[in-house]
MOPAC internal coordinates of N, CA, C and O (Angstrom, degrees):
PM7 1SCF
backbone

  N    0.0000 0     0.00 0     0.00 0    0    0    0
  C    1.4789 1     0.00 0     0.00 0    1    0    0
  C    1.5256 1   111.19 1     0.00 0    2    1    0
  O    1.2310 1   122.99 1  -116.37 1    3    2    1
  N    1.2020 1   111.87 1    63.63 1    3    2    1
  C    1.4611 1   118.05 1   176.85 1    5    3    2
  C    1.4690 1   113.54 1   -79.45 1    6    5    3
  O    1.2310 1   118.87 1   165.93 1    7    6    5
  N    1.3078 1   119.77 1   -14.07 1    7    6    5
  C    1.4516 1   122.81 1   179.02 1    9    7    6
  C    1.6141 1   112.07 1   -79.61 1   10    9    7
  O    1.2310 1   118.79 1   159.26 1   11   10    9
  N    1.2113 1   119.90 1   -20.74 1   11   10    9
  C    1.4511 1   123.13 1  -178.68 1   13   11   10
  C    1.5698 1   109.55 1   -72.64 1   14   13   11
  O    1.2310 1   123.06 1   -51.83 1   15   14   13
  N    1.2717 1   111.73 1   128.17 1   15   14   13
  C    1.5594 1   114.33 1  -178.47 1   17   15   14
  C    1.5062 1   108.32 1   -69.72 1   18   17   15
  O    1.2310 1   122.17 1   -37.92 1   19   18   17
  N    1.3394 1   113.45 1   142.08 1   19   18   17
  C    1.4621 1   116.03 1   177.79 1   21   19   18
  C    1.5150 1   106.69 1   -97.96 1   22   21   19
  O    1.2310 1   120.11 1     1.39 1   23   22   21
  N    1.3486 1   117.40 1  -178.61 1   23   22   21
  C    1.4328 1   124.30 1  -174.99 1   25   23   22
  C    1.5783 1   110.50 1   -60.71 1   26   25   23
  O    1.2310 1   120.78 1   138.81 1   27   26   25
  N    1.2651 1   116.11 1   -41.19 1   27   26   25
  C    1.4410 1   118.79 1  -178.56 1   29   27   26
  C    1.5565 1   113.29 1   -68.41 1   30   29   27
  O    1.2310 1   118.62 1   146.58 1   31   30   29
  N    1.2896 1   120.25 1   -33.42 1   31   30   29
  C    1.3928 1   122.40 1   174.28 1   33   31   30
  C    1.5212 1   114.34 1   -67.45 1   34   33   31
  O    1.2310 1   120.22 1   136.61 1   35   34   33
  N    1.2697 1   117.18 1   -43.39 1   35   34   33
  C    1.4869 1   122.46 1   176.27 1   37   35   34
  C    1.5035 1   108.91 1   -62.74 1   38   37   35
  O    1.2310 1   119.78 1   136.28 1   39   38   37
  N    1.3780 1   118.02 1   -43.72 1   39   38   37
  C    1.5195 1   120.47 1   179.30 1   41   39   38
  C    1.5119 1   108.79 1   -63.95 1   42   41   39
  O    1.2310 1   121.01 1   144.17 1   43   42   41
  N    1.3048 1   115.67 1   -35.83 1   43   42   41
  C    1.5096 1   115.21 1   179.05 1   45   43   42
  C    1.5081 1   113.58 1   -67.46 1   46   45   43
  O    1.2310 1   120.11 1   138.11 1   47   46   45
  N    1.3226 1   117.39 1   -41.89 1   47   46   45
  C    1.4666 1   124.01 1   174.87 1   49   47   46
  C    1.5376 1   110.01 1   -59.67 1   50   49   47
  O    1.2310 1   121.08 1   130.88 1   51   50   49
  N    1.2863 1   115.54 1   -49.12 1   51   50   49
  C    1.5195 1   119.64 1  -178.50 1   53   51   50
  C    1.5580 1   107.42 1   -61.72 1   54   53   51
  O    1.2310 1   119.98 1   133.03 1   55   54   53
  N    1.3204 1   117.64 1   -46.97 1   55   54   53
  C    1.4573 1   126.09 1  -178.83 1   57   55   54
  C    1.5013 1   109.09 1   -57.82 1   58   57   55
  O    1.2310 1   120.25 1   131.73 1   59   58   57
  N    1.3704 1   117.12 1   -48.27 1   59   58   57
  C    1.4059 1   120.02 1   177.11 1   61   59   58
  C    1.5226 1   113.32 1   -59.98 1   62   61   59
  O    1.2310 1   120.97 1   132.43 1   63   62   61
  N    1.2487 1   115.75 1   -47.57 1   63   62   61
  C    1.4860 1   122.90 1   178.85 1   65   63   62
  C    1.5722 1   109.59 1   -55.80 1   66   65   63
  O    1.2310 1   122.71 1   133.43 1   67   66   65
  N    1.3491 1   112.40 1   -46.57 1   67   66   65
  C    1.5004 1   113.54 1  -177.74 1   69   67   66
  C    1.4923 1   108.89 1   -70.88 1   70   69   67
  O    1.2310 1   116.96 1   150.67 1   71   70   69
  N    1.2827 1   123.39 1   -29.33 1   71   70   69
  C    1.4486 1   124.14 1   177.01 1   73   71   70
  C    1.5415 1   109.00 1   -67.12 1   74   73   71
  O    1.2310 1   119.77 1   136.52 1   75   74   73
  N    1.2510 1   118.05 1   -43.48 1   75   74   73
  C    1.4867 1   122.02 1   178.56 1   77   75   74
  C    1.4948 1   109.23 1   -64.77 1   78   77   75
  O    1.2310 1   117.58 1   135.12 1   79   78   77
  N    1.3507 1   122.21 1   -44.88 1   79   78   77
  C    1.4066 1   124.85 1   177.97 1   81   79   78
  C    1.5218 1   109.23 1   -62.74 1   82   81   79
  O    1.2310 1   118.31 1   137.62 1   83   82   81
  N    1.3169 1   120.83 1   -42.38 1   83   82   81
  C    1.3934 1   123.13 1   178.55 1   85   83   82
  C    1.5487 1   112.11 1   -62.13 1   86   85   83
  O    1.2310 1   120.11 1   136.92 1   87   86   85
  N    1.2784 1   117.40 1   -43.08 1   87   86   85
  C    1.4572 1   123.97 1   172.96 1   89   87   86
  C    1.5360 1   114.67 1   -54.30 1   90   89   87
  O    1.2310 1   123.30 1   129.24 1   91   90   89
  N    1.3297 1   111.28 1   -50.76 1   91   90   89
  C    1.4227 1   119.88 1  -179.59 1   93   91   90
  C    1.5630 1   108.68 1   -59.69 1   94   93   91
  O    1.2310 1   121.02 1   129.63 1   95   94   93
  N    1.4096 1   115.66 1   -50.37 1   95   94   93
  C    1.3966 1   120.47 1   177.95 1   97   95   94
  C    1.5639 1   113.65 1   -54.41 1   98   97   95
  O    1.2310 1   121.55 1   138.08 1   99   98   97
  N    1.3500 1   114.63 1   -41.92 1   99   98   97
  C    1.4446 1   118.57 1  -178.97 1  101   99   98
  C    1.5340 1   110.84 1   -69.82 1  102  101   99
  O    1.2310 1   120.45 1   142.78 1  103  102  101
  N    1.2959 1   116.75 1   -37.22 1  103  102  101
  C    1.4478 1   119.25 1   172.95 1  105  103  102
  C    1.4793 1   114.20 1   -61.26 1  106  105  103
  O    1.2310 1   120.86 1   134.83 1  107  106  105
  N    1.3479 1   115.95 1   -45.17 1  107  106  105
  C    1.4185 1   119.63 1   177.44 1  109  107  106
  C    1.5012 1   112.55 1   -62.67 1  110  109  107
  O    1.2310 1   119.37 1   138.38 1  111  110  109
  N    1.2666 1   118.80 1   -41.62 1  111  110  109
  C    1.5004 1   124.51 1   173.58 1  113  111  110
  C    1.4722 1   112.86 1   -54.92 1  114  113  111
  O    1.2310 1   122.03 1   131.57 1  115  114  113
  N    1.3583 1   113.72 1   -48.43 1  115  114  113
  C    1.4462 1   122.26 1  -179.52 1  117  115  114
  C    1.5172 1   111.29 1   -59.33 1  118  117  115
  O    1.2310 1   122.11 1   134.79 1  119  118  117
  N    1.3710 1   113.57 1   -45.21 1  119  118  117
  C    1.5375 1   117.19 1   178.15 1  121  119  118
  C    1.4946 1   111.77 1   -61.40 1  122  121  119
  O    1.2310 1   120.99 1   134.54 1  123  122  121
  N    1.3778 1   115.70 1   -45.46 1  123  122  121
  C    1.4940 1   115.90 1  -178.49 1  125  123  122
  C    1.4690 1   112.45 1   -68.04 1  126  125  123
  O    1.2310 1   117.19 1   142.30 1  127  126  125
  N    1.3183 1   122.94 1   -37.70 1  127  126  125
  C    1.4674 1   123.39 1   179.76 1  129  127  126
  C    1.5322 1   107.63 1   -71.41 1  130  129  127
  O    1.2310 1   120.13 1   144.48 1  131  130  129
  N    1.2848 1   117.36 1   -35.52 1  131  130  129
  C    1.5225 1   119.21 1   179.13 1  133  131  130
  C    1.5125 1   107.61 1   -62.87 1  134  133  131
  O    1.2310 1   118.68 1   137.75 1  135  134  133
  N    1.2982 1   120.12 1   -42.25 1  135  134  133
  C    1.4069 1   124.27 1   179.81 1  137  135  134
  C    1.5666 1   109.36 1   -63.23 1  138  137  135
  O    1.2310 1   121.37 1   135.30 1  139  138  137
  N    1.3476 1   114.99 1   -44.70 1  139  138  137
  C    1.4897 1   117.62 1   179.07 1  141  139  138
  C    1.4981 1   109.19 1   -62.97 1  142  141  139
  O    1.2310 1   118.88 1   140.34 1  143  142  141
  N    1.3577 1   119.75 1   -39.66 1  143  142  141
  C    1.4290 1   118.30 1   179.98 1  145  143  142
  C    1.5449 1   112.96 1   -64.86 1  146  145  143
  O    1.2310 1   123.43 1   139.25 1  147  146  145
  N    1.3632 1   111.03 1   -40.75 1  147  146  145
  C    1.5388 1   113.14 1   179.29 1  149  147  146
  C    1.5526 1   110.00 1   -63.50 1  150  149  147
  O    1.2310 1   118.95 1   139.39 1  151  150  149
  N    1.2979 1   119.61 1   -40.61 1  151  150  149
  C    1.4315 1   121.26 1   178.12 1  153  151  150
  C    1.5039 1   110.22 1   -62.05 1  154  153  151
  O    1.2310 1   119.23 1   138.13 1  155  154  153
  N    1.2838 1   119.07 1   -41.87 1  155  154  153
  C    1.4922 1   120.94 1  -177.44 1  157  155  154
  C    1.5984 1   108.55 1   -64.76 1  158  157  155
  O    1.2310 1   120.75 1   140.96 1  159  158  157
  N    1.3843 1   116.17 1   -39.04 1  159  158  157
  C    1.4177 1   119.74 1   177.61 1  161  159  158
  C    1.5203 1   110.54 1   -61.40 1  162  161  159
  O    1.2310 1   121.89 1   132.47 1  163  162  161
  N    1.3793 1   113.98 1   -47.53 1  163  162  161
  C    1.4711 1   120.58 1  -178.81 1  165  163  162
  C    1.5322 1   110.02 1   -60.66 1  166  165  163
  O    1.2310 1   120.96 1   137.07 1  167  166  165
  N    1.3045 1   115.77 1   -42.93 1  167  166  165
  C    1.5518 1   119.20 1  -179.44 1  169  167  166
  C    1.4892 1   108.83 1   -65.57 1  170  169  167
  O    1.2310 1   117.33 1   139.33 1  171  170  169
  N    1.2919 1   122.69 1   -40.67 1  171  170  169
  C    1.4681 1   126.73 1   178.35 1  173  171  170
  C    1.5160 1   108.50 1   -60.60 1  174  173  171
  O    1.2310 1   118.64 1   133.09 1  175  174  173
  N    1.3766 1   120.20 1   -46.91 1  175  174  173
  C    1.4163 1   123.06 1   176.84 1  177  175  174
  C    1.4956 1   113.79 1   -62.09 1  178  177  175
  O    1.2310 1   120.64 1   135.89 1  179  178  177
  N    1.3024 1   116.38 1   -44.11 1  179  178  177
  C    1.4296 1   121.41 1   179.67 1  181  179  178
  C    1.5466 1   110.94 1   -63.98 1  182  181  179
  O    1.2310 1   120.36 1   139.77 1  183  182  181
  N    1.3495 1   116.92 1   -40.23 1  183  182  181
  C    1.4459 1   118.34 1   175.69 1  185  183  182
  C    1.5062 1   116.99 1   -62.74 1  186  185  183
  O    1.2310 1   122.79 1   140.06 1  187  186  185
  N    1.3663 1   112.26 1   -39.94 1  187  186  185
  C    1.4368 1   120.98 1   175.28 1  189  187  186
  C    1.5699 1   113.24 1   -60.31 1  190  189  187
  O    1.2310 1   123.12 1   132.83 1  191  190  189
  N    1.4119 1   111.62 1   -47.17 1  191  190  189
  C    1.4516 1   115.62 1   178.94 1  193  191  190
  C    1.4979 1   113.01 1   -66.67 1  194  193  191
  O    1.2310 1   119.76 1   147.01 1  195  194  193
  N    1.3062 1   118.06 1   -32.99 1  195  194  193
  C    1.5223 1   124.68 1   177.99 1  197  195  194
  C    1.5632 1   106.80 1   -63.03 1  198  197  195
  O    1.2310 1   120.25 1   131.77 1  199  198  197
  N    1.3301 1   117.13 1   -48.23 1  199  198  197
  C    1.4386 1   121.51 1   179.66 1  201  199  198
  C    1.4294 1   111.03 1   -57.06 1  202  201  199
  O    1.2310 1   120.69 1   134.87 1  203  202  201
  N    1.3289 1   116.29 1   -45.13 1  203  202  201
  C    1.5355 1   123.60 1  -177.19 1  205  203  202
  C    1.5112 1   106.37 1   -65.36 1  206  205  203
  O    1.2310 1   118.70 1   133.78 1  207  206  205
  N    1.3697 1   120.09 1   -46.22 1  207  206  205
  C    1.4287 1   119.90 1  -177.14 1  209  207  206
  C    1.5441 1   114.51 1   -65.09 1  210  209  207
  O    1.2310 1   122.37 1   143.01 1  211  210  209
  N    1.4312 1   113.06 1   -36.99 1  211  210  209
  C    1.4048 1   118.83 1   176.50 1  213  211  210
  C    1.4891 1   113.46 1   -63.49 1  214  213  211
  O    1.2310 1   119.47 1   139.77 1  215  214  213
  N    1.3207 1   118.62 1   -40.23 1  215  214  213
  C    1.4505 1   124.35 1   175.93 1  217  215  214
  C    1.5255 1   110.43 1   -64.76 1  218  217  215
  O    1.2310 1   121.05 1   139.60 1  219  218  217
  N    1.3157 1   115.59 1   -40.40 1  219  218  217
  C    1.4983 1   117.90 1  -179.62 1  221  219  218
  C    1.5133 1   111.31 1   -69.56 1  222  221  219
  O    1.2310 1   118.83 1   142.13 1  223  222  221
  N    1.3341 1   119.83 1   -37.87 1  223  222  221
  C    1.4156 1   122.77 1   175.67 1  225  223  222
  C    1.4606 1   113.48 1   -67.80 1  226  225  223
  O    1.2310 1   120.27 1   143.64 1  227  226  225
  N    1.3060 1   117.09 1   -36.36 1  227  226  225
  C    1.4865 1   120.63 1   173.75 1  229  227  226
  C    1.5484 1   112.55 1   -60.57 1  230  229  227
  O    1.2310 1   123.98 1   132.73 1  231  230  229
  N    1.3534 1   109.97 1   -47.27 1  231  230  229
  C    1.5468 1   115.33 1   179.01 1  233  231  230
  C    1.4659 1   110.39 1   -62.15 1  234  233  231
  O    1.2310 1   117.25 1   139.11 1  235  234  233
  N    1.3483 1   122.84 1   -40.89 1  235  234  233
  C    1.4806 1   126.15 1   177.89 1  237  235  234
  C    1.4838 1   112.14 1   -65.04 1  238  237  235
  O    1.2310 1   121.52 1   139.21 1  239  238  237
  N    1.3270 1   114.71 1   -40.79 1  239  238  237
  C    1.4763 1   116.82 1   175.43 1  241  239  238
  C    1.5415 1   113.19 1   -58.45 1  242  241  239
  O    1.2310 1   121.72 1   135.01 1  243  242  241
  N    1.3774 1   114.31 1   -44.99 1  243  242  241
  C    1.4812 1   120.03 1  -177.70 1  245  243  242
  C    1.5949 1   107.52 1   -65.11 1  246  245  243
  O    1.2310 1   121.77 1   136.72 1  247  246  245
  N    1.3137 1   114.23 1   -43.28 1  247  246  245
  C    1.4334 1   119.53 1  -176.28 1  249  247  246
  C    1.5721 1   108.77 1   -64.22 1  250  249  247
  O    1.2310 1   120.08 1   137.25 1  251  250  249
  N    1.3109 1   117.46 1   -42.75 1  251  250  249
  C    1.4134 1   122.90 1   179.82 1  253  251  250
  C    1.5074 1   109.37 1   -64.08 1  254  253  251
  O    1.2310 1   119.66 1   133.80 1  255  254  253
  N    1.2378 1   118.25 1   -46.20 1  255  254  253
  C    1.5330 1   122.50 1   177.36 1  257  255  254
  C    1.5106 1   109.68 1   -55.82 1  258  257  255
  O    1.2310 1   121.10 1   135.52 1  259  258  257
  N    1.3960 1   115.49 1   -44.48 1  259  258  257
  C    1.4681 1   115.35 1  -177.32 1  261  259  258
  C    1.5119 1   109.26 1   -68.16 1  262  261  259
  O    1.2310 1   118.76 1   144.53 1  263  262  261
  N    1.3214 1   119.96 1   -35.47 1  263  262  261
  C    1.4629 1   121.94 1  -176.93 1  265  263  262
  C    1.5098 1   106.31 1   -69.54 1  266  265  263
  O    1.2310 1   117.92 1   139.50 1  267  266  265
  N    1.3461 1   121.56 1   -40.50 1  267  266  265
  C    1.4285 1   120.27 1   175.95 1  269  267  266
  C    1.5087 1   114.05 1   -61.17 1  270  269  267
  O    1.2310 1   121.68 1   146.10 1  271  270  269
  N    1.3451 1   114.39 1   -33.90 1  271  270  269
  C    1.4585 1   116.60 1   179.79 1  273  271  270
  C    1.5355 1   107.39 1   -65.36 1  274  273  271
  O    1.2310 1   120.40 1   138.84 1  275  274  273
  N    1.2753 1   116.84 1   -41.16 1  275  274  273
  C    1.5247 1   122.23 1   179.73 1  277  275  274
  C    1.5067 1   107.41 1   -62.84 1  278  277  275
  O    1.2310 1   120.70 1   128.24 1  279  278  277
  N    1.3340 1   116.26 1   -51.76 1  279  278  277
  C    1.4813 1   118.58 1  -179.01 1  281  279  278
  C    1.5511 1   110.43 1   -58.33 1  282  281  279
  O    1.2310 1   120.80 1   138.77 1  283  282  281
  N    1.2929 1   116.08 1   -41.23 1  283  282  281
  C    1.4341 1   119.18 1  -178.08 1  285  283  282
  C    1.5134 1   112.52 1   -62.90 1  286  285  283
  O    1.2310 1   121.11 1   149.40 1  287  286  285
  N    1.2939 1   115.48 1   -30.60 1  287  286  285
  C    1.4499 1   122.61 1   178.49 1  289  287  286
  C    1.5385 1   114.43 1   -82.91 1  290  289  287
  O    1.2310 1   121.66 1   144.35 1  291  290  289
  N    1.3333 1   114.43 1   -35.65 1  291  290  289
  C    1.5422 1   118.33 1  -176.10 1  293  291  290
  C    1.5120 1   111.88 1   -82.09 1  294  293  291
  O    1.2310 1   119.44 1   133.45 1  295  294  293
  N    1.2301 1   118.68 1   -46.55 1  295  294  293
  C    1.4707 1   121.61 1  -176.98 1  297  295  294
  C    1.5354 1   112.49 1   -50.46 1  298  297  295
  O    1.2310 1   120.55 1   122.34 1  299  298  297
  N    1.3257 1   116.56 1   -57.66 1  299  298  297
  C    1.4558 1   116.86 1  -178.34 1  301  299  298
  C    1.5756 1   113.88 1   -61.11 1  302  301  299
  O    1.2310 1   121.11 1   143.93 1  303  302  301
  N    1.3483 1   115.49 1   -36.07 1  303  302  301
  C    1.4839 1   122.10 1   174.67 1  305  303  302
  C    1.5372 1   107.82 1   -57.94 1  306  305  303
  O    1.2310 1   121.13 1   121.41 1  307  306  305
  N    1.2372 1   115.44 1   -58.59 1  307  306  305
  C    1.5153 1   117.63 1  -179.50 1  309  307  306
  C    1.4765 1   113.02 1   -61.84 1  310  309  307
  O    1.2310 1   117.80 1   143.92 1  311  310  309
  N    1.2629 1   121.79 1   -36.08 1  311  310  309
  C    1.4172 1   124.19 1   177.01 1  313  311  310
  C    1.5609 1   107.99 1   -62.69 1  314  313  311
  O    1.2310 1   119.30 1   138.91 1  315  314  313
  N    1.2884 1   118.95 1   -41.09 1  315  314  313
  C    1.4612 1   119.49 1   179.03 1  317  315  314
  C    1.5688 1   110.77 1   -70.62 1  318  317  315
  O    1.2310 1   121.17 1   154.08 1  319  318  317
  N    1.3541 1   115.37 1   -25.92 1  319  318  317
  C    1.4389 1   117.15 1  -178.80 1  321  319  318
  C    1.5166 1   110.64 1   -76.94 1  322  321  319
  O    1.2310 1   120.53 1   139.04 1  323  322  321
  N    1.3934 1   116.60 1   -40.96 1  323  322  321
  C    1.4273 1   119.97 1  -178.31 1  325  323  322
  C    1.6690 1   108.76 1  -143.51 1  326  325  323
  O    1.2310 1   121.74 1   -98.11 1  327  326  325
  N    1.1950 1   114.27 1    81.89 1  327  326  325
  C    1.4800 1   114.73 1  -171.25 1  329  327  326
  C    1.5333 1   113.48 1   -71.46 1  330  329  327
  O    1.2310 1   118.25 1   168.44 1  331  330  329
  N    1.3152 1   120.94 1   -11.56 1  331  330  329
  C    1.4078 1   125.31 1   178.28 1  333  331  330
  C    1.5626 1   116.82 1   -97.32 1  334  333  331
  O    1.2310 1   120.14 1   178.14 1  335  334  333
  N    1.3051 1   117.34 1    -1.86 1  335  334  333
  C    1.4409 1   125.36 1   179.23 1  337  335  334
  C    1.5403 1   106.11 1   -61.26 1  338  337  335
  O    1.2310 1   120.27 1   -60.76 1  339  338  337
  N    1.3375 1   117.08 1   119.24 1  339  338  337
  C    1.5015 1   121.04 1  -178.02 1  341  339  338
  C    1.5130 1   111.94 1   -64.27 1  342  341  339
  O    1.2310 1   119.12 1   136.20 1  343  342  341
  N    1.3388 1   119.29 1   -43.80 1  343  342  341
  C    1.3964 1   124.48 1  -178.48 1  345  343  342
  C    1.5309 1   109.81 1   -61.02 1  346  345  343
  O    1.2310 1   119.44 1   135.28 1  347  346  345
  N    1.2771 1   118.67 1   -44.72 1  347  346  345
  C    1.4227 1   123.17 1   178.37 1  349  347  346
  C    1.5294 1   111.73 1   -66.80 1  350  349  347
  O    1.2310 1   120.14 1   141.62 1  351  350  349
  N    1.3312 1   117.33 1   -38.38 1  351  350  349
  C    1.4494 1   121.24 1   177.59 1  353  351  350
  C    1.5342 1   109.01 1   -65.63 1  354  353  351
  O    1.2310 1   120.67 1   140.87 1  355  354  353
  N    1.3176 1   116.33 1   -39.13 1  355  354  353
  C    1.5578 1   118.10 1  -178.91 1  357  355  354
  C    1.5273 1   106.74 1   -71.11 1  358  357  355
  O    1.2310 1   118.44 1   139.31 1  359  358  357
  N    1.3092 1   120.58 1   -40.69 1  359  358  357
  C    1.4655 1   120.13 1   177.76 1  361  359  358
  C    1.4598 1   114.49 1   -61.81 1  362  361  359
  O    1.2310 1   121.11 1   138.26 1  363  362  361
  N    1.3528 1   115.49 1   -41.74 1  363  362  361
  C    1.4687 1   118.89 1   177.98 1  365  363  362
  C    1.5293 1   112.52 1   -71.72 1  366  365  363
  O    1.2310 1   119.40 1   151.40 1  367  366  365
  N    1.3182 1   118.75 1   -28.60 1  367  366  365
  C    1.4470 1   119.93 1   172.72 1  369  367  366
  C    1.5454 1   110.89 1   -67.33 1  370  369  367
  O    1.2310 1   120.33 1   135.02 1  371  370  369
  N    1.3052 1   116.97 1   -44.98 1  371  370  369
  C    1.4672 1   120.38 1  -177.57 1  373  371  370
  C    1.4754 1   109.13 1   -67.14 1  374  373  371
  O    1.2310 1   119.28 1   138.73 1  375  374  373
  N    1.2998 1   118.98 1   -41.27 1  375  374  373
  C    1.4563 1   122.39 1  -179.57 1  377  375  374
  C    1.5321 1   108.43 1   -70.96 1  378  377  375
  O    1.2310 1   121.32 1   140.79 1  379  378  377
  N    1.3038 1   115.09 1   -39.21 1  379  378  377
  C    1.5053 1   118.79 1  -178.82 1  381  379  378
  C    1.4841 1   110.29 1   -64.80 1  382  381  379
  O    1.2310 1   118.60 1   144.70 1  383  382  381
  N    1.4283 1   120.27 1   -35.30 1  383  382  381
  C    1.3764 1   123.33 1  -178.76 1  385  383  382
  C    1.5258 1   110.67 1   -71.05 1  386  385  383
  O    1.2310 1   122.27 1   137.34 1  387  386  385
  N    1.3701 1   113.25 1   -42.66 1  387  386  385
  C    1.5148 1   120.46 1  -179.61 1  389  387  386
  C    1.4748 1   111.78 1   -73.31 1  390  389  387
  O    1.2310 1   121.63 1   127.25 1  391  390  389
  N    1.2862 1   114.49 1   -52.75 1  391  390  389
  C    1.4874 1   122.75 1  -175.81 1  393  391  390
  C    1.4351 1   108.73 1  -141.01 1  394  393  391
  O    1.2310 1   121.95 1   -74.80 1  395  394  393
  N    1.4224 1   113.88 1   105.20 1  395  394  393
  C    1.4509 1   120.93 1  -176.50 1  397  395  394
  C    1.5331 1   108.95 1   -61.35 1  398  397  395
  O    1.2310 1   121.08 1   -53.00 1  399  398  397
  N    1.4253 1   115.55 1   127.00 1  399  398  397
  C    1.3671 1   124.21 1   175.90 1  401  399  398
  C    1.4709 1   112.06 1  -109.71 1  402  401  399
  O    1.2310 1   118.62 1   -55.59 1  403  402  401
  N    1.2919 1   120.23 1   124.41 1  403  402  401
  C    1.4501 1   122.90 1   177.15 1  405  403  402
  C    1.5630 1   108.21 1   -71.64 1  406  405  403
  O    1.2310 1   118.55 1   -49.88 1  407  406  405
  N    1.2743 1   120.36 1   130.12 1  407  406  405
  C    1.4621 1   118.25 1   176.78 1  409  407  406
  C    1.4556 1   115.33 1   -64.68 1  410  409  407
  O    1.2310 1   120.03 1   162.39 1  411  410  409
  N    1.3772 1   117.55 1   -17.61 1  411  410  409
  C    1.4056 1   120.60 1   174.09 1  413  411  410
  C    1.6259 1   106.07 1   -89.42 1  414  413  411
  O    1.2310 1   121.95 1   -46.34 1  415  414  413
  N    1.2899 1   113.86 1   133.66 1  415  414  413
  C    1.4869 1   118.30 1  -171.06 1  417  415  414
  C    1.5744 1   108.77 1   -70.16 1  418  417  415
  O    1.2310 1   122.17 1   -57.57 1  419  418  417
  N    1.3051 1   113.45 1   122.43 1  419  418  417
  C    1.4534 1   117.62 1  -179.81 1  421  419  418
  C    1.5197 1   115.43 1   -62.55 1  422  421  419
  O    1.2310 1   120.91 1   -21.71 1  423  422  421
  N    1.2460 1   115.86 1   158.29 1  423  422  421
  C    1.4694 1   124.01 1  -173.22 1  425  423  422
  C    1.5632 1   112.27 1   -59.69 1  426  425  423
  O    1.2310 1   122.40 1   137.13 1  427  426  425
  N    1.3737 1   113.00 1   -42.87 1  427  426  425
  C    1.5234 1   112.81 1  -176.54 1  429  427  426
  C    1.4990 1   109.20 1   -71.10 1  430  429  427
  O    1.2310 1   118.18 1   154.09 1  431  430  429
  N    1.3333 1   121.07 1   -25.91 1  431  430  429
  C    1.4691 1   119.81 1   178.44 1  433  431  430
  C    1.4876 1   109.38 1   -74.85 1  434  433  431
  O    1.2310 1   119.69 1   139.70 1  435  434  433
  N    1.4243 1   118.21 1   -40.30 1  435  434  433
  C    1.4686 1   119.26 1   177.92 1  437  435  434
  C    1.4915 1   106.45 1   -65.73 1  438  437  435
  O    1.2310 1   116.11 1   141.35 1  439  438  437
  N    1.2700 1   124.99 1   -38.65 1  439  438  437
  C    1.4344 1   123.98 1  -177.23 1  441  439  438
  C    1.5626 1   108.92 1   -66.15 1  442  441  439
  O    1.2310 1   120.99 1   138.49 1  443  442  441
  N    1.3119 1   115.72 1   -41.51 1  443  442  441
  C    1.5145 1   118.24 1   175.04 1  445  443  442
  C    1.5136 1   114.37 1   -59.19 1  446  445  443
  O    1.2310 1   123.60 1   133.45 1  447  446  445
  N    1.3423 1   110.70 1   -46.55 1  447  446  445
  C    1.4505 1   117.94 1   174.20 1  449  447  446
  C    1.4772 1   116.86 1   -55.64 1  450  449  447
  O    1.2310 1   121.53 1   135.85 1  451  450  449
  N    1.3365 1   114.69 1   -44.15 1  451  450  449
  C    1.4175 1   121.14 1   179.66 1  453  451  450
  C    1.5971 1   111.28 1   -65.05 1  454  453  451
  O    1.2310 1   121.12 1   144.85 1  455  454  453
  N    1.3638 1   115.46 1   -35.15 1  455  454  453
  C    1.4856 1   118.44 1   174.18 1  457  455  454
  C    1.4532 1   114.79 1   -68.68 1  458  457  455
  O    1.2310 1   118.72 1   148.07 1  459  458  457
  N    1.3959 1   120.04 1   -31.93 1  459  458  457
  C    1.4186 1   122.93 1   179.64 1  461  459  458
  C    1.5262 1   114.23 1   -85.16 1  462  461  459
  O    1.2310 1   121.77 1   150.88 1  463  462  461
  N    1.3492 1   114.21 1   -29.12 1  463  462  461
  C    1.4511 1   114.65 1  -176.55 1  465  463  462
  C    1.4777 1   114.39 1  -107.61 1  466  465  463
  O    1.2310 1   120.10 1   180.00 1  467  466  465

């Protein structure tokens, strides 16, 4: 009865099967942790870009506010200087339609001018 498997043959088969299953499990674990690491890298990059964008938007908002303060001071002064100038009237109309500007200088602009002058 040489065809009947002995104890060592069965142990070898079981050991081989367990080795294959262990290798498959290790490969799956590697794939899953690799995906987690990639997601973490992407999230860190996104967070860094978001911080950079927020800083840039804040800077642009401050710059825009400063420019509007200048425009709010200059347009009324130019209008008083030459109220019939067509280019000035067109600029005032465009600005007035987009961003209403009171011909009286707002308090925050006056305060800013007082600080600079």
